C-alpha positions in Angstrom: 0.0 0.0 0.0 1.3 3.4 -1.0 1.7 6.1 1.7 0.1 9.5 1.6 1.7 12.2 -0.6 2.9 15.3 1.2 2.2 18.5 -0.7 2.3 22.2 -0.1 -0.7 24.4 -1.1 -0.5 28.2 -1.2 -3.6 30.1 -0.5 -3.6 33.9 -0.1 0.1 33.9 0.2 0.3 31.4 3.0 1.6 27.8 2.6 -0.3 24.9 4.0 1.3 21.5 4.2 -1.2 18.7 3.4 -1.3 15.0 3.0 -3.3 13.5 0.1 -4.1 9.9 -0.8 -3.2 10.0 -4.5 -2.3 12.1 -7.5 -6.0 12.7 -8.3 -6.6 14.1 -4.9 -3.5 16.3 -5.3 -4.7 17.6 -8.6 -8.1 18.4 -7.0 -6.4 20.3 -4.1 -4.2 22.3 -6.5 -7.1 23.2 -8.7 -9.2 24.2 -5.7 -6.3 26.4 -4.4 -5.9 28.0 -7.9 -9.6 28.7 -8.0 -9.5 30.3 -4.5 -6.4 32.4 -5.3 -8.1 33.6 -8.6 -11.2 34.6 -6.7 -9.1 36.4 -4.0 -7.4 38.4 -6.8 -10.8 39.2 -8.3 -12.2 40.4 -5.0 -9.2 42.5 -4.2 -9.3 44.1 -7.6 -13.0 44.8 -7.6 -13.8 45.7 -4.0 -12.1 47.8 -1.4 -11.2 45.0 0.9 -8.3 45.6 3.3 -8.4 42.4 5.4 -7.5 39.0 3.9 -10.0 37.3 6.3 -12.8 39.3 4.7 -11.7 38.2 1.2 -11.4 34.6 2.3 -14.9 34.7 3.9 -16.3 36.1 0.6 -14.6 33.2 -1.3 -15.9 30.7 1.2 -19.4 32.1 0.8 -19.3 32.0 -3.0 -18.0 28.4 -3.1 -20.4 27.1 -0.5 -23.4 28.9 -2.1 -22.6 27.3 -5.5 -22.5 23.9 -3.9 -25.8 24.5 -2.1 -27.5 25.9 -5.3 -26.2 22.9 -7.2 -27.6 20.5 -4.5 -31.0 22.2 -4.6 -31.1 22.0 -8.4 -30.2 18.3 -8.3 -33.1 17.7 -5.8 -35.5 19.5 -8.2 -34.2 17.5 -11.2 -34.5 14.3 -9.2 -38.1 15.1 -8.2 -38.9 15.8 -11.9 -37.3 12.6 -13.0 -39.2 10.6 -10.5 -42.4 12.2 -11.5 -41.8 11.4 -15.2 -40.8 7.8 -14.3 -44.1 7.4 -12.4 -46.0 8.8 -15.4 -44.3 6.4 -17.8 -44.9 3.5 -15.4 -48.6 4.3 -15.3 -48.7 4.6 -19.1 -47.0 1.2 -19.5 -49.3 -0.4 -16.8 -52.3 1.0 -18.7 -51.2 -0.6 -22.0 -50.3 -3.9 -20.4 -53.7 -4.4 -18.8 
C-alpha cells in the first residue's frame, strides 16, 4: 500500500502542508487552491477589501453557495425525473392491462 503524498498548497500567500491519498486528490487540491487564489485576486481588484480574512470569507461564501445551489437544483431535477418515471410506469401499466 502506498503512503500518503505530502504536498504544499499556497492560499492567499500562505503555505499549507497537506497529505493526500493519491495524485487525483493532489490535482483536485491544487485546482481548488488555484480557484480560491483567482477569486481572491478578483475580489481584491474589484472591492475595497483591506483584510484577507474578509476576502477569504467572501470566497468561502461563494463556493459554499454554489455547492448548495447545485444541490438544490439536483433535488428538483431528481423530483422531476421521479415524476416522469411514475407517469411512464402508469402509461406502461395501462397498456399492459
